Each structure stands twice: as structure tokens, then as C-alpha cells.
C-alpha positions, 0 to 999 in steps of 0.5 A: 587349624591353621587358616588357609590362605586366600587365593588372590585372583588372577590379574584380568588381562582383558580390561583393555577391550571395555576402553576399546569398546567404547572408542568403537562406540564414539567412533560410530556415533561420530559417523552417525552425525557426519552422516546425518549432516551430509543428509541434511539439505542447505536450507536446514543447514543454513538454519542450523548455521546461523542458529549456531552462530547467533547463540555463540556470537550474542547476535540475535534477530530483527525485532519482527522475528527475522533470522539474520543470515550469517554466511560462513566465512564472512564478518558477524553481521550485527543488528541495525539499530531500530531507528526513530520514525521520520518527523520530518517526513511526517511534518511534511505529509500534515503540511502537504495536507493542510495546504490542499485543506486550504486549497479546498477551503478557497473553493468552498468560500467560492461556491458559498451560495451553493454550499448554503443551498446543499449543491456543493459538500467536501469530503475528506477521504483518505486520499484527499479531499473531495468537492461534491457538486450535485449535476443540477448546478452545471449540467441540463438533464441528459447534457454534457454541456455547462449551463451558462449560470455555472461558468463563472462558479467554475471558473473560480475554481479553476483560477484557485486549482491553477496556483496550486500543484495537486493532482486533479482527479474529475469524476463523473456520476449519474443515478440508474435511469437508463439513457439511449441518445445518438451522443450518449448510448449509456450512463458511462458515456454521458458521466465521462463526458461530463468529467470531460468538460470541467477538465477542459474548462480547469485545462482553459483557466490554467491547470495543468493537463498533466494534472488532470484526470477525468473518470466516468463512473456511470450509475455504478457508485451511488451515494443515495438510493435511486428509489426516490427523486432526492436519491437519485438527484444526489447521485447525479454530481460530478466529483473533483478530488484533490489528491495529496500524493504524488504519482510514483515512478514506476518499476518494470518487473522482471519476468522470473527465469528458472534458476540453470 
């Protein structure tokens, strides 16, 4: 018996539909992406744009993690090299600090007898050097007039300060024992007047008025307890701060205006 010939499969004339369907799918996906991009706010678009630009241009961000903003159409922004610390500025600061310490040392030498008695102390802070003088050396109790015995010592301090150019802040401090006199209604007035008295003496001794500041703190900044006579005696003091910093030029702050 003869074999039956295999029937030939008819040619499929609709195969183009597969390619067409793939094309339509890709076109739909393209329009979806375009619509999504058009809906992203400006901030997110910039982040995406910067990330893509950095990735393809091999541009990195700042060392601190801050991204580099690249404006479309502008030339690539290259990363700034990390500079070395300003050694010149550091040396100047060290020299300034050393000069200030020398001024304080000269003052301590002039007050050596009082230093030996524990009436004068030298303190170093972040702002500069502070010379702390017990008020019993300078003023009678409850008064702001310098004692005659202290005039020569204060004039010696003024002579040293006049030869320097550092800003000087004079602080008056009291204990917590209240005072109420016609001249000094409270410890605020007493401490402020004592600081001003020292300021005037320094100015008369040649220290420029533009370098001098007087502050009265009253009893608000004690260095010891006010429950004992010794502690209260320590709290009654005048502090002379030799400031290592220079006053900066003020910058006016502009009021923020809403963008139109």
C-alpha cells in the first residue's frame, strides 16, 4: 500500500501581527515613560538629571556628600581639589595667641605680690586670657571707688595693655548678698560701676576707648559657693579679658521676599 503524502501546512499570512503587536507595546511603554517624566516635579528632575550626568561624565560629588548641580547646556562642573589646611593662617593665630600670653604674663609680673597672696589669678579660655582680681584689692565694701593702694597696680596693668592692640573686656562680679543704697539699688549697678571705674582708669592710662568694654554681671556668674564667707569673697571680683579675636564687620540680613 502506498504511503500517504504528508499534507503541506498552509502558509500563515498573519505572522506580521506578532511584530506589529510588539511594536505597539513598545510604543505604549514609550508614551508611559514620557508621561511619567512630564509629571515629575522640577526638583526630582534635577536630581535625576544630575545623577545621570555624573554617572556618564564620571563626575563625583563633594567630599561631604553634597551633589554637584549641573545645569543642562552648561559645561561639566569639575570637582574642586581638596585644599590643604591654611598653615599660614594657623601660624598667625598661634603667633597672636603667644603674643596675648606674653601680655598677660607681663601683667602677672606687675601684680606678683598679689599673685603670691592668691588675690590675682590667670585663666586661659577659648576666647583669650582672663586676669581675675579679687575686689577686696580694688574697692571698699559696697563701693565702686578704687582704693588708693590699688591705683599703682592698676596703672601698671594699663601701661602693659596700652602697648598691645587686643580688645579688652572688663567684667564686674558680686556675691549674692543684696545691696540697696541710693547709688546702687542692686548688685547689677554695683558690678557695672566697678567695671566702668576700671575702664576709665585704663582709658586714662593710654588704652584706646575703642578697645574697651565694661560689663556688670552682678551675682549671676559665681565661681564659688555663696554659702561661705570664703566663697563669697571669691565671687566678688573684677575680670579683665584679653580677647584674642578681632571684631568682624557686620553683615546686614535681608528680609526674605516670596518669589513672584
